[in-house]
VOGU-3710 file (C-alpha; in Angstrom, 3 decimals, decimal comma):
1> myalallvva> 95,395/79,401/162,707  98,383/80,544/160,931  98,572/77,513/158,883  94,720/78,125/157,832  95,426/81,643/156,969  98,245/80,299/154,744  96,209/77,912/153,064  93,591/80,260/152,475  95,918/82,842/150,671  97,290/80,156/148,557
11> lialavlacl> 93,829/79,014/147,555  92,837/82,608/146,653  95,979/83,051/144,616  95,666/79,725/142,787  91,813/80,846/142,174  92,927/83,959/140,538  95,565/82,223/138,135  92,848/79,658/137,078  90,564/82,586/136,021  93,159/84,150/133,781
21> plsarldrca> 91,985/82,196/130,803  88,427/82,978/131,255  88,643/86,799/131,575  90,451/88,982/128,916  90,536/91,778/131,191  92,219/89,777/133,953  94,580/88,444/131,511  95,688/92,035/130,312  96,097/92,989/133,758  98,392/90,072/134,484
31> trvamalfgr> 100,480/90,869/131,430  100,685/94,630/132,428  101,960/93,538/135,930  104,239/91,034/134,710  105,736/93,636/132,027  106,079/96,281/134,825  108,015/93,685/137,170  110,048/91,607/134,808  109,771/93,387/131,433  113,143/95,057/131,329
41> garsrqtrda> 114,844/91,990/132,154  112,800/89,930/129,570  113,597/92,444/126,694  117,558/91,928/127,607  117,221/88,161/127,241  115,624/88,263/123,717  118,881/88,313/121,673  120,339/85,614/123,841  117,410/83,263/123,789  116,986/83,045/120,152
51> ehanaleaah> 115,838/79,369/120,439  112,695/80,353/122,562  112,054/83,682/120,466  111,774/81,541/117,221  109,761/78,872/118,886  107,231/81,493/119,620  107,165/82,966/116,203  107,019/79,435/114,659  103,947/78,402/117,106  102,133/81,631/115,958
61> ytqsyaayas> 101,968/83,027/119,645  100,010/86,356/119,724  102,346/87,600/122,513  105,787/88,938/121,887  108,863/87,370/123,651  109,096/89,944/126,210  105,392/89,556/127,116  105,603/85,840/127,324  108,772/85,764/129,035  107,461/88,179/131,665
71> rtylfdaalg> 104,492/86,117/132,148  106,507/83,118/132,563  108,519/84,750/135,302  105,259/86,062/137,082  103,852/82,495/136,753  106,972/80,842/138,393  106,806/83,262/141,309  103,076/82,970/141,601  102,819/79,135/141,657  106,123/78,647/143,518
81> gvaglaagal> 104,634/80,901/145,982  101,523/79,047/146,202  103,127/75,665/146,560  105,637/77,014/149,226  102,632/78,552/151,173  100,782/75,304/151,128  103,728/73,079/151,857  104,625/75,343/154,744  101,146/75,580/156,149  100,765/71,777/155,919
91> tpaaltevrv> 104,314/70,771/157,129  103,293/70,960/161,089  99,951/68,933/160,710  102,012/66,408/158,468  104,674/66,075/161,203  101,946/65,529/163,952  100,262/62,782/161,469  103,630/60,898/161,193  104,038/60,933/165,017  100,600/59,717/165,849
101> latpagvavp> 101,053/56,918/163,223  104,467/55,861/164,532  103,725/55,731/168,262  101,585/52,332/167,984  104,645/50,837/166,013  106,940/51,750/168,640  109,072/54,180/166,755  110,123/57,322/168,824  109,467/60,430/166,812  110,995/63,471/168,556
111> vlgawllllv> 108,810/66,462/169,241  110,282/69,663/167,666  110,161/72,919/169,398  108,320/76,038/168,074  111,357/77,464/166,431  112,695/74,192/165,078  109,251/73,660/163,542  109,024/77,120/162,088  112,500/76,609/160,362  111,577/73,192/159,163
121> svlvallagt> 108,367/74,803/157,692  110,262/77,330/155,974  112,816/74,904/154,669  110,054/72,741/153,334  108,318/75,844/151,747  111,326/77,092/150,001  112,188/73,767/148,650  108,426/73,058/147,512  108,310/76,570/145,917  111,572/76,403/144,025
131> lvgllthqvr> 110,642/73,038/142,588  107,160/74,091/141,402  108,721/77,470/140,248  111,461/75,469/138,186  108,746/73,064/136,722  106,587/75,829/135,724  109,320/77,547/134,126  110,356/74,470/132,097  106,653/73,722/131,116  106,123/77,407/129,902
141> wwmpgyrage> 109,150/77,265/127,863  108,360/73,739/126,433  104,896/74,409/125,140  105,722/76,843/122,288  108,549/74,213/120,959  105,681/71,462/121,240  103,115/73,721/119,358  105,571/74,570/116,710  106,497/70,998/116,119  102,646/70,287/115,828
151> rgrsidatir> 102,325/73,014/113,451  105,338/71,666/111,399  103,811/68,280/111,208  100,505/69,659/109,958  102,321/71,715/107,398  104,093/68,840/106,107  100,579/67,085/105,638  98,953/69,868/103,954  101,691/71,377/101,911  101,188/69,018/98,562
161> rnvafmfals> 97,531/70,163/98,215  98,498/73,921/98,692  101,161/73,511/96,060  98,459/71,748/93,871  96,143/74,733/94,401  98,540/77,251/93,628  99,654/75,458/90,463  96,104/75,160/89,310  95,393/78,914/89,900  98,892/80,110/88,101
171> rsgmtltkil> 97,475/78,158/85,029  94,611/80,653/85,047  97,118/83,572/84,735  96,510/84,761/88,356  99,338/86,616/90,063  101,121/84,991/93,090  100,167/87,610/95,311  96,560/87,242/94,741  97,019/83,346/94,871  98,531/83,543/98,365
181> riladnrrvy> 95,743/86,170/99,384  93,063/83,413/98,356  95,000/80,774/100,306  94,988/83,037/103,310  91,270/83,626/102,884  90,719/79,892/102,928  93,156/78,703/105,907  90,349/76,582/107,204  90,402/74,482/103,988  93,972/74,330/103,342
191> getaaefdva> 95,342/74,154/106,932  98,466/75,245/108,442  100,356/76,029/105,250  97,836/78,496/104,368  98,189/80,005/107,728  101,855/80,535/107,123  101,172/82,359/103,931  98,725/84,364/105,613  101,427/85,970/107,708  103,217/86,661/104,410
201> vrdvdlfgvd> 100,081/88,267/102,952  99,705/90,447/105,991  103,287/91,616/105,788  102,510/92,666/102,222  99,212/94,243/102,837  99,747/95,996/106,162  103,539/96,698/106,431  104,238/97,249/102,575  106,855/94,638/102,451  107,525/93,263/99,143
211> lvtalhrtar> 106,559/89,766/98,375  110,221/88,350/98,174  111,227/89,762/101,547  107,859/88,248/102,830  108,625/84,594/101,590  112,082/85,132/102,992  110,663/85,706/106,428  108,266/82,660/105,781  111,214/80,552/105,200  113,005/81,767/108,349
221> rtpsedlqef> 109,792/81,362/110,557  108,228/78,272/109,626  108,806/75,236/111,716  108,502/72,996/108,542  111,582/72,114/106,652  109,461/71,284/103,671  107,863/74,759/103,486  111,233/76,313/104,223  112,714/74,738/101,047  109,632/75,604/99,179
231> aenltsvlqs> 109,493/79,051/100,083  113,152/79,578/99,404  112,936/78,008/95,977  109,871/80,201/95,313  111,840/83,349/96,039  114,636/82,298/93,610  112,206/81,812/90,789  110,468/85,116/91,596  114,001/86,770/91,560  115,242/85,184/88,440
241> gqnlsdflrh> 112,138/85,583/86,478  111,611/82,076/85,550  108,021/80,703/84,557  106,043/80,425/87,978  103,422/77,694/86,407  106,526/75,472/85,381  108,043/75,601/89,088  104,774/74,829/90,853  104,216/71,946/88,261  107,510/70,535/89,064
251> eyeqyeeaaq> 107,088/70,947/92,851  103,849/69,558/92,664  105,089/66,367/90,915  107,929/65,944/93,689  105,336/66,310/96,290  103,206/63,499/94,719  106,229/60,969/94,532  107,004/62,086/98,320  103,542/61,616/99,217  103,661/57,985/97,792
261> seqdrfvdll> 106,951/57,222/99,492  105,685/58,684/102,851  102,641/56,473/102,676  104,767/53,228/102,151  106,977/54,277/105,082  103,700/55,134/107,114  102,082/51,644/106,162  105,411/49,748/107,048  105,504/51,737/110,528  101,718/50,553/111,217
271> atlaeayvtl> 102,592/47,197/110,324  105,281/47,230/112,919  102,967/48,941/115,211  100,040/46,508/114,620  102,754/43,417/115,593  103,876/45,407/118,835  100,060/45,920/119,666  99,378/42,189/119,404  102,472/41,225/121,402  102,201/43,932/124,186
281> fvagplflit> 98,474/44,471/124,444  97,040/41,116/123,593  99,455/38,246/123,961  101,178/39,990/126,839  98,087/40,590/129,050  96,892/37,075/128,054  100,241/35,451/129,236  100,291/37,695/132,477  96,662/36,861/133,396  97,056/33,087/132,750
291> ilvviglvlg> 100,143/33,099/135,066  98,536/35,344/137,692  95,330/33,242/137,679  97,246/29,964/138,220  99,194/31,629/141,147  96,075/33,076/142,547  93,900/30,118/142,463  96,786/27,945/144,051  98,152/30,475/146,532  95,884/33,373/146,525
301> gtltflrvfa> 96,450/37,044/146,575  96,388/38,102/142,917  92,700/39,044/142,609  93,336/42,662/143,414  96,342/43,129/141,149  94,327/41,435/138,147  91,447/43,958/138,816  93,705/46,777/138,560  95,388/45,542/135,306  91,872/44,913/133,417
311> yvvvplatvg> 90,038/47,899/134,723  92,861/50,610/134,778  96,452/49,295/133,047  94,892/47,853/129,867  92,401/50,581/129,088  95,194/53,398/129,946  97,616/51,747/127,809  95,330/51,518/124,894  94,445/55,201/125,017  98,175/56,142/124,990
321> flvyldslsa> 98,672/53,678/122,022  95,517/55,449/120,249  96,971/58,954/120,847  100,300/57,754/119,414  98,541/56,348/116,221  96,397/59,433/115,972  99,733/61,690/116,136  101,142/59,601/113,079  98,187/59,927/110,994  97,777/62,898/108,618
331> dtaipggsta> 94,533/64,908/109,504  92,636/65,193/106,325  89,182/66,128/107,847  87,962/69,808/108,027  87,189/71,124/111,405  83,878/72,439/111,926  82,094/70,859/109,134  81,425/73,225/106,231  84,594/75,491/105,667  82,987/77,846/102,916
341> elgpgraqfv> 81,494/79,910/105,635  79,897/82,959/103,676  81,105/82,183/100,175  80,850/84,003/97,061  77,061/85,594/96,971  75,829/83,813/99,930  73,354/86,045/101,792  74,151/87,092/105,354  71,094/87,571/107,625  71,456/90,375/110,138
351> gsgsradgna> 70,193/89,577/113,455  68,358/91,675/116,181  70,584/94,728/117,271  73,126/94,439/114,639  73,913/97,580/112,642  73,976/96,221/109,182  73,267/99,833/107,593  74,829/102,028/110,232  71,420/102,535/111,973  70,721/100,526/115,156
361> dartdggsva> 67,110/100,923/114,991  65,538/99,690/111,799  62,155/101,686/111,261  59,153/100,909/109,232  57,733/103,315/106,743  55,538/104,529/109,630  58,524/105,765/111,402  58,079/103,439/114,623  60,587/101,089/115,721  59,647/97,428/114,853
371> aanryrlaaa> 60,930/95,646/117,853  58,377/93,070/117,855  59,140/91,911/114,243  62,744/92,031/115,062  62,448/89,706/118,170  60,269/87,397/115,932  63,100/87,076/113,138  65,735/86,614/115,718  63,681/83,896/117,516  62,794/82,206/114,063
381> trarpfrral> 66,529/82,340/113,299  67,601/80,636/116,444  64,871/77,957/115,892  65,718/77,439/112,428  68,211/74,589/113,020  65,778/72,558/115,357  63,142/72,965/112,631  65,180/71,525/110,128  66,575/68,778/112,383  62,821/67,646/112,914
391> anpvgtllrd> 61,947/68,019/109,361  64,861/65,882/108,181  66,256/63,850/111,108  68,036/61,303/108,994  69,685/64,089/107,150  70,644/65,985/110,146  72,225/62,742/111,781  74,229/61,942/108,505  75,627/65,652/108,424  77,276/65,029/111,861
401> pvrvlavtvp> 76,826/61,430/113,106  77,897/62,417/116,778  74,330/63,769/116,945  73,131/60,357/117,419  74,645/60,079/120,832  72,403/62,904/122,099  69,483/60,282/121,366  71,158/56,995/122,345  73,147/57,994/125,436  70,146/59,273/127,395
411> vavlyvgvrw> 68,288/56,037/126,376  71,235/53,942/127,498  71,338/55,818/130,817  67,798/55,501/131,617  67,790/51,645/130,641  70,831/50,999/132,880  69,209/53,031/135,829  65,970/51,221/135,450  67,664/47,802/135,197  70,026/48,517/138,058
421> tlallgshlt> 67,207/49,712/140,374  65,267/46,680/139,687  68,190/44,396/140,089  69,120/45,875/143,493  65,638/45,880/144,643  65,355/42,072/143,820  68,670/41,041/145,077  68,134/42,230/148,678  71,617/43,456/149,310  72,577/45,402/152,261
431> laslgslegq> 75,499/47,562/153,039  76,861/44,798/155,440  76,582/42,256/152,677  78,620/44,461/150,312  81,817/44,273/152,644  82,120/40,534/151,650  83,544/39,245/148,455  80,332/37,223/147,933  78,157/40,390/148,151  80,394/42,227/145,672
441> qrllsaldgp> 80,177/39,472/143,079  76,440/39,544/143,388  76,324/43,286/142,959  78,845/43,122/140,013  76,989/40,232/138,492  73,754/42,185/138,664  74,958/45,360/137,036  77,260/44,428/134,186  74,772/43,019/131,872  72,600/46,168/131,618
451> lvqatllvlg> 75,853/48,103/131,202  77,050/45,785/128,304  73,783/45,961/126,664  73,585/49,908/126,748  77,136/49,978/125,312  75,909/47,771/122,557  73,274/50,030/121,861  75,454/53,261/121,646  78,000/51,743/119,691  75,886/49,960/117,244
461> sfavvwevrr> 73,832/53,008/116,534  76,585/55,415/116,138  78,574/52,795/113,817  75,585/52,593/111,428  75,085/56,257/111,205  78,972/56,750/110,868  79,404/54,193/108,019  76,597/55,333/106,422  77,987/58,823/106,211  81,530/57,532/105,418
471> rrddaverai> 80,308/55,386/102,628  78,294/58,289/101,068  81,310/60,543/101,306  83,572/57,975/99,858  81,032/57,587/96,880  80,933/61,251/96,516  84,700/61,839/96,561  84,973/58,780/93,946  82,843/60,862/91,754  84,807/64,002/91,829
481> pdlldrlast> 87,641/63,230/89,366  85,050/62,275/86,577  83,145/65,197/87,309  86,146/67,382/86,860  87,366/65,760/83,802  84,028/66,169/82,114  83,792/69,783/83,059  87,163/70,237/81,772  86,581/68,525/78,432  83,500/70,603/77,849
491> neagmqvvds> 85,102/73,697/78,569  88,089/72,995/76,598  85,507/72,381/73,612  84,497/75,967/73,882  81,529/75,916/76,071  80,898/78,425/79,000  80,874/77,149/82,514  77,122/77,226/82,631  76,823/75,183/79,483  79,422/72,920/80,708
501> lervvdtdlg> 77,335/72,441/83,888  74,205/71,695/82,115  75,909/69,166/79,857  77,626/67,344/82,715  74,214/67,329/84,905  72,643/65,048/82,221  75,466/62,250/82,590  75,776/59,509/85,154  77,976/60,455/88,020  76,629/58,253/90,561
511> aldreldrtw> 76,444/59,619/94,206  76,564/63,219/92,952  73,746/62,942/90,334  71,032/64,344/92,966  73,242/67,000/94,142  74,143/68,185/90,839  70,506/68,406/89,765  69,905/70,575/93,045  72,734/72,580/91,819  71,756/73,050/88,318
521> tdvlwgahve> 68,027/74,036/89,756  69,783/76,769/91,650  71,480/78,028/88,510  68,061/77,945/86,615  66,349/79,867/89,374  68,832/82,747/88,922  71,786/81,964/91,256  75,231/82,594/89,736  77,256/79,548/89,288  79,738/80,236/92,089
531> ralsrlesrv> 76,822/80,642/94,528  75,290/77,205/93,424  78,600/75,551/93,828  79,240/77,039/97,341  75,596/75,530/98,120  76,721/72,483/96,831  79,727/72,259/98,947  77,396/73,356/102,145  75,385/70,254/101,405  78,074/67,741/100,709
541> rtptvtrvvt> 80,549/68,801/103,108  83,521/66,613/102,207  87,197/67,644/102,080  87,687/67,058/98,371  84,380/68,826/97,374  85,460/71,781/99,555  88,895/72,086/97,926  87,401/71,521/94,406  84,700/74,264/94,959  87,238/76,791/96,692
551> latnameatn> 89,399/76,242/93,649  86,751/76,637/90,972  84,861/79,477/92,291  88,168/81,639/92,639  89,273/80,501/89,240  86,382/81,801/87,698  87,080/85,240/88,804  90,443/85,193/86,807  89,549/83,256/83,683  86,800/81,536/81,414
561> dlgpvlriaa> 89,652/78,949/80,393  88,897/76,465/83,144  90,004/73,538/81,475  93,759/73,300/82,631  92,513/74,268/86,196  90,024/71,590/86,308  92,402/69,029/84,926  95,093/69,749/87,778  92,031/69,499/90,394  91,042/66,041/89,030
571> dearanlrlk> 94,509/64,769/88,823  94,983/65,726/92,516  91,684/64,163/93,576  92,540/61,026/91,718  95,942/60,732/93,437  94,271/61,202/96,856  91,904/58,565/96,164  94,631/56,205/94,914  96,654/56,674/98,052  93,464/56,390/100,257
581> rdrrdellty> 92,665/53,048/98,723  96,055/51,785/98,709  96,416/52,567/102,408  93,129/50,880/103,372  94,024/47,841/101,217  97,290/47,722/103,007  95,948/47,930/106,378  93,221/45,541/106,144  95,500/42,738/106,825  96,527/44,253/110,251
591> vvvvyvafcv> 92,737/44,767/111,012  92,236/41,081/110,400  95,325/40,374/112,539  93,473/42,384/115,510  90,373/40,307/115,019  92,413/37,074/115,221  94,430/37,932/118,054  91,312/38,953/120,027  89,646/35,646/119,266  92,726/33,940/120,424
601> flgiivaldv> 92,499/35,882/123,501  88,886/35,165/124,140  89,330/31,553/123,479  91,961/31,134/126,212  90,143/33,379/128,622  86,874/31,027/128,181  88,966/27,948/128,405  90,249/29,239/131,695  86,880/29,984/132,767  85,037/26,957/131,611
611> ifvpaiptas> 87,746/24,203/132,214  90,693/25,232/134,375  88,921/27,184/137,265  86,107/24,456/137,729  89,048/21,894/138,019  90,401/23,716/141,210  89,120/22,030/144,264  87,603/24,334/146,958  88,168/23,918/150,769  84,919/22,235/151,253
621> qvgtaaggav> 85,806/19,724/148,581  89,414/18,981/149,621  88,515/19,069/153,335  90,743/19,937/156,287  92,471/16,358/156,177  94,155/17,530/152,719  96,409/19,975/154,744  94,919/23,234/156,047  98,311/25,191/155,855  97,694/28,675/154,491
631> gsigqitasq> 98,320/28,945/150,694  97,324/25,411/149,904  94,916/24,617/147,182  92,325/23,826/149,653  92,313/27,335/150,934  90,311/28,639/147,549  86,565/29,428/148,173  83,785/29,227/145,958  83,333/32,731/146,124  87,003/33,534/144,988
641> ksaytllffh> 86,646/31,157/142,079  83,127/33,424/141,167  85,428/36,427/141,468  87,949/34,937/138,923  85,252/33,971/136,710  83,721/37,497/136,785  87,035/38,944/136,128  87,421/36,895/133,178  84,282/38,252/131,726  85,013/41,955/132,281
651> talvqavcsg> 88,481/41,516/130,984  87,038/40,000/127,661  84,657/42,954/127,510  87,440/45,671/128,172  89,808/44,086/125,778  86,977/43,795/123,153  86,368/47,678/123,056  90,093/48,423/123,376  90,901/46,041/120,117  87,838/47,651/118,171
661> avagqmgdgd> 89,236/51,200/118,740  92,591/50,163/117,796  91,266/48,347/114,721  89,410/51,360/113,555  92,475/53,878/113,934  94,718/51,573/112,085  92,267/50,760/109,224  90,717/54,124/108,613  92,919/56,513/110,522  89,947/57,553/112,329
671> irsgakhafa> 88,998/56,300/116,131  85,089/56,715/115,153  85,531/54,077/112,604  86,474/51,848/115,431  82,750/51,642/116,799  81,838/48,911/114,227  84,910/46,944/115,258  84,234/47,541/118,864  80,544/46,703/118,581  81,315/43,297/116,786
681> llliayavfl> 84,020/42,325/119,301  81,978/43,272/122,137  78,825/41,466/120,862  81,192/38,374/120,183  82,598/38,337/123,641  79,126/38,792/125,258  77,632/36,055/123,162  80,480/33,674/123,876  80,260/34,076/127,819  76,388/33,945/127,588
691> vfg> 76,958/30,646/126,097  79,943/29,277/127,786  80,428/31,205/130,907
//
């Protein structure tokens, strides 16, 4: 009874802790309790624990050191107490179970008295609570450092395009404070580097700190050594009165050279990882499977291990390898699609119940509340995305290829369900037959075909939509440098922005022609150029176009002489394209290596299935006269041989999907690009086994 009460208390406490992230009010209450209990001790430790305090600042935690440390102590005590209560409550039952299990084996386990059992339970509870509390403490203080390191890598990956943006705007005559403010307003476009400058801008705007001091704080706080060096050099330039544009140009050129060197090192690292993948994840499993199959067919006992290896170990190891590859790749995608949000001149609809003009009840000229009209407007606003999707389904899928899964996955699930139902009804399998190896083989053989076909449908449809979208984006980004060069040339010749845009629209820019025509139509219908360009960005939604539009629209507010600004943007876009093309060309070799390695893997697996396994005699073929000792070749049965054959088939399918995902991550730096490789390899494996298996 007491054990049950302790378990209930532990579960309630654990549920309260789990609900903290879900309720802001409950989370604030936890912070108040933690500060009341541990706040004084946490404040006294801040000066002695500078490492953790700096990690909290570098990770941009919203909590102060005292609040975070107090919550850490509270969580240590709470989780340690929960673990201790649970361990103490379960100890008597565990000892009883041990005694029950040991009795048939003839092992004598003494029966503990009530007081001795209580003492053992208390000791176990103290030990479990202490271990869990220490583990919680270590994890809580490890997280800020980990997040700071992730932010530092993101800053290093985005600092080059931030410096290019600053250099371009400085050529328009804009002050550094305004440049940093624009960067802070567009942090979704320019990443974590802009987030660091956002804090500096808030120091200036909210606390009245001068810009030099704010940049000094940025250099002290940032987890990136590159940004720290840049901020320190920038403060030196401001204090010495040097030319800001010359300094930014020099920094931009240095980052360009560093980017090329970094890409060369990255390609070399990926080459090493590709060889390691082929050795560890293709050749290694193949060698291990071959050895274990030979042992299993001769002596038996390896089928279970091979199943665990094929169904669990290989997929989990591949997932870990993919996560590591993804952590190495610089993320250039813009989260959330379009990053302009409410750009210059973009209208904002006010929904039902909002206070756009300070009056909650918008009234008609007759004086009555138009509630019905507001409800209709709100319903129409909510239904607008669905109407657009139905009116242009192809465009909707191309804007977000993941949406194709909303169609193909239900279809695939329905197809698999129908096929499985028909197969089970036609096979006349019973629960008793599933206990035998032969029954399990019949069940798996009836189910794997529809599952593979459904997987091919999902992968193939997504691969087609994703590749169309990616190729369209690549074509658009290839046209960006030419567009910027032509706009810069016409502007340098004395034309205004509108006249330059009109002249460029009549030229051939490939994938951008249709979108530029629509942009020019917006201008002809009375839209400002900034608003027309923002609409262009919303339609195209590629990282390069977003950065170019952000740069151009902000530069237009500072000067009419956009030629130098557009030249810098064109050079940066061209450099990005060159780096991307060089990387893709270099890594194409290793994608081919993955394909070749898989084909070798598939060939040997098929050879084992078609040649080696049928050559092993079964017990009925050898007969009892050939030696009936356990472990001889003659002990293998036909159902066991079928089990190995089915395992070969499934192993090839798993390896096909894993190799395809790795090929996509290596070749394009995006696992979504692996859908086409996974589809191709899975189709090859399925077709080969249909023909030869």
